[in-house]
Structure formats: structure tokens, C-alpha cells
C-alpha positions as CSV (number, residue, x, y, z in Angstrom):
1,M,26.1,-54.6,27.2
2,A,25.4,-50.8,27.4
3,A,27.4,-48.9,24.6
4,S,30.2,-46.6,25.4
5,G,32.1,-44.7,23.6
6,S,32.1,-40.9,22.8
7,G,28.5,-40.6,21.9
8,G,26.9,-40.9,24.5
9,S,23.5,-42.3,25.2
10,R,20.2,-41.9,23.1
11,A,18.8,-40.0,25.9
12,D,21.1,-38.0,26.5
13,N,21.1,-36.3,23.2
14,G,25.1,-35.2,23.4
15,Y,24.3,-31.8,25.3
16,G,24.8,-33.2,28.7
17,S,21.2,-33.7,29.7
18,Q,18.6,-36.1,30.0
19,Q,15.5,-33.4,28.3
20,P,15.8,-32.6,24.8
21,R,16.1,-28.8,24.3
22,R,14.2,-26.2,24.5
23,R,14.1,-22.3,22.8
24,K,14.4,-20.2,25.1
25,G,11.6,-17.4,24.6
26,P,11.4,-14.1,26.3
27,G,11.5,-13.3,30.4
28,A,8.4,-12.5,31.6
29,L,9.5,-9.2,32.2
30,A,10.7,-8.5,28.3
31,T,7.3,-10.7,27.2
32,A,4.9,-7.8,29.3
33,Y,7.1,-5.3,27.7
34,L,6.7,-7.2,23.7
35,V,2.7,-6.9,25.1
36,I,2.4,-3.1,25.9
37,Y,5.0,-2.5,22.4
38,N,2.8,-4.2,20.1
39,V,-0.3,-3.0,21.6
40,V,0.7,0.5,21.5
41,M,1.5,0.0,18.2
42,T,-1.4,-1.7,17.0
43,A,-3.4,0.8,18.6
44,G,-1.2,3.9,17.1
45,W,-1.8,2.4,13.6
46,L,-4.9,1.9,14.1
47,V,-5.3,5.6,15.3
48,I,-4.0,6.4,11.6
49,A,-6.8,4.1,9.9
50,V,-9.2,5.8,11.4
51,G,-7.8,9.7,10.5
52,L,-7.5,8.2,7.3
53,V,-11.5,7.0,7.2
54,R,-12.5,10.3,8.5
55,A,-11.0,12.6,6.6
56,Y,-12.2,10.8,3.3
57,L,-15.1,10.7,4.2
58,A,-15.6,14.5,5.7
59,K,-13.9,15.9,2.5
60,G,-15.2,13.7,-0.4
61,S,-11.6,13.0,-1.8
62,Y,-8.4,10.4,-1.3
63,H,-6.4,13.8,-1.8
64,S,-4.3,15.4,0.8
65,L,-5.2,12.7,3.5
66,Y,-1.4,12.9,4.4
67,Y,-2.1,15.8,6.5
68,S,-5.4,14.3,8.7
69,I,-2.5,11.7,9.5
70,E,1.0,13.3,9.8
71,K,1.7,13.0,13.0
72,P,0.8,9.8,14.4
73,L,2.8,8.1,11.5
74,K,5.6,10.4,12.3
75,F,5.4,9.2,15.8
76,F,4.3,5.2,15.3
77,Q,6.5,4.6,11.8
78,T,9.8,5.9,14.0
79,G,8.3,4.0,17.3
80,A,9.2,1.2,14.3
81,L,13.1,2.0,15.6
82,L,12.9,0.1,19.1
83,E,12.5,-3.1,17.5
84,I,16.0,-2.2,16.2
85,L,17.4,-2.5,19.9
86,H,14.3,-5.1,20.3
87,C,16.8,-7.4,17.8
88,A,19.9,-5.4,19.5
89,F,19.1,-7.2,23.3
90,G,18.0,-11.0,21.9
91,I,14.8,-10.1,23.9
92,V,13.4,-10.9,20.1
93,P,15.3,-13.4,17.7
94,S,15.1,-11.3,14.0
95,S,18.6,-10.0,12.6
96,V,19.6,-6.9,13.6
97,V,20.6,-6.7,10.2
98,L,17.3,-7.1,8.1
99,T,15.1,-5.9,11.2
100,A,17.3,-2.2,10.4
101,F,17.1,-1.8,6.6
102,Q,13.1,-2.5,7.2
103,V,12.2,-0.3,9.8
104,M,15.7,2.9,8.2
105,S,13.5,2.2,4.8
106,R,10.3,3.3,6.2
107,V,12.0,6.0,8.3
108,F,13.8,7.0,5.6
109,L,10.6,7.6,3.5
110,T,8.7,9.3,6.2
111,W,11.1,11.9,7.1
112,A,13.3,12.2,3.8
113,V,11.0,11.8,1.8
114,T,7.3,12.9,2.9
115,H,8.4,15.0,5.4
116,S,11.2,17.0,3.9
117,V,9.6,16.8,-0.1
118,K,6.4,19.1,0.2
119,E,5.6,18.7,-2.9
120,V,5.4,14.8,-2.4
121,Q,2.7,15.5,0.0
122,T,-0.1,15.9,-1.7
123,E,1.0,13.1,-4.6
124,D,-2.1,9.5,-4.6
125,S,1.6,7.4,-3.8
126,V,1.5,8.6,-0.2
127,L,-1.5,7.8,0.4
128,L,-0.8,4.0,-1.1
129,F,2.0,2.9,1.4
130,V,0.3,4.7,3.8
131,V,-2.1,2.1,3.8
132,A,-0.3,-0.5,2.9
133,W,1.7,0.4,6.1
134,T,-1.7,0.6,8.2
135,I,-3.3,-3.1,7.2
136,T,0.8,-4.5,7.7
137,E,1.3,-2.7,10.5
138,I,-2.3,-3.4,12.2
139,I,-1.9,-7.2,11.4
140,R,1.5,-7.8,12.6
141,Y,1.3,-6.0,15.7
142,S,-2.1,-8.0,16.8
143,F,0.0,-10.9,15.3
144,Y,2.6,-11.1,18.0
145,T,0.6,-9.7,20.9
146,F,-2.0,-12.3,20.1
147,S,1.0,-14.6,20.1
148,L,2.9,-13.3,23.2
149,L,-0.2,-14.1,25.2
150,N,-0.2,-17.5,23.7
151,H,-3.7,-16.6,22.1
152,L,-3.9,-16.1,18.7
153,P,-6.7,-16.2,16.3
154,Y,-7.2,-17.7,13.1
155,L,-8.5,-15.2,11.0
156,I,-4.6,-12.8,12.4
157,K,-3.0,-15.7,11.7
158,W,-4.7,-16.4,7.9
159,A,-4.3,-12.8,7.7
160,R,-0.7,-12.4,8.9
């Protein structure tokens, strides 16, 4: 005797379908866009990393390396503002508020502090946060790219 009533059958799972609900990822167009975005951002942060290394090797010192990467740093850090839109439009499953705080804090440090206060540009602390951002962003954007392509190398997964 089959049970009837308000509970529904075990196969029905209360949602009216026979299959368990799966979380839907971004569509093909959104995935293609996100892959391109993440590849460009990875490349940009690699440009910054190479610029830092080249400037260090040329000068023999880590002082005032900011000037060697100033333009790409501003461009790619500002480009991260698109991540807020990605959340707002629902193409990535992240909180708009948290993403906005994270991105805006970096944009603020880049533009309102480092760009606007010339004395800060020669400080060693600028090099510290730029190096930290560079390493983090290369790993993060690579992780997102490979995840979207369903081909995540162990080293990137481990580093993330």
C-alpha cells in the first residue's frame, strides 16, 4: 500500500520533480565571458609581476618600484569593479555587498591613497601590498579560469 497525503513520495522530494535539484551554473555566454575576463585579469597581474621583477633587476633595489607598475596596477585593480556587477547580475554566486567591500577597499587604496598621496608611492609598504595582491590575484583568477573550464590543476587548487 502506497502512502498518500501531504508528504509526497520519496522520489518526488517535495518539489514536484523526480530528479534532485541541481544548482545551475552560468549559461554558455556568461561562462565564455567569465573565462575571457579571468584570463585577461590573470594576464594583467602577470604583467604586473613581470614589471616588478624587471624593475627590481634593473635598479638592484626594491625602493620606488611602484612607478614601474603604476599604470597596469591602476587598470587591473579598477577592472575588478566588474566583479561587483558579476554578482549583481547573478552570473557568479557571491554576495554583492561582500564583493563590493573587498573590491572597493583595494580600489580606494590604489586611487585615494597611493595615487593621490605622492609621498606614499615611495614607501616600502606599497611594494608589500602590491606583491601580496599580485600573488593572490594570479592564483585566484587562474583558479576561476580553470574551474570554469572544468580542468583545475592540483597546484592551482592547492595554492588557492
